[in-house]
N, C-alpha and C positions, 0 to 999 in steps of 0.2 A: 507727200505732205505739202510742200510749197505750192504745187499746182492746185490742190484743193483750196488752199488759202487764197490764192489769186482768184479762183473761180467764185468763191464765196464773196470776196470783196467786190468784184466787178459785176457779177450777175445778180446775186441775191440782194446785196446791200446797195447796189447801183452807185458804187464809189467811182470817182473819176480816175482815169489812168494816170499813173505816176511812175517814172523810172526809179524812184526811190523804193517803191513797192517791189518792183522787179529785181532791183539790186539786193534788197533785203531777203527776198525769197531765194535768190541765188546763194547768198551767204548761209542761209539756213540749210539749203540742200548740200552745199559744200561741207558744212559742219557735220551733217548726218553721215555723209560719205566717209569723211576722215575718221570719225568715231567708229563707225562700223568696220572700217578697214583695220583699225588698230585693235579692235576687239577680236576680229577674226585671226589676226596675227598672234595675239596672246593665246587664243584658244589652241591654235595649231602648235605653238611652242610647248604649251603644257601637255598636249597630247603626245608629242614626240618624246618629251622628257619622261613620261610615264612608261612608254614602250622601251626606252633605253635602260631604265633602272632594273636591276635584277630583283626578282622577288615574286 
C-alpha cells in the first residue's frame, strides 16, 4: 500500500520528492505490519484455546 501511494504521488500526480512522504509511507507500512502481526497472534491464541478446551 505505501509503495502504490508513493508511485501515485510521484508518477501520476508529478509531485516533487520529499523525505517526509517517504517517512510517512514508512510509518504506514510499519503500522500495517504491527497490526497484522497482532491480529495473527490473537487468531492463533484463540485457535489453540479452542483445541485445548474439552467439548
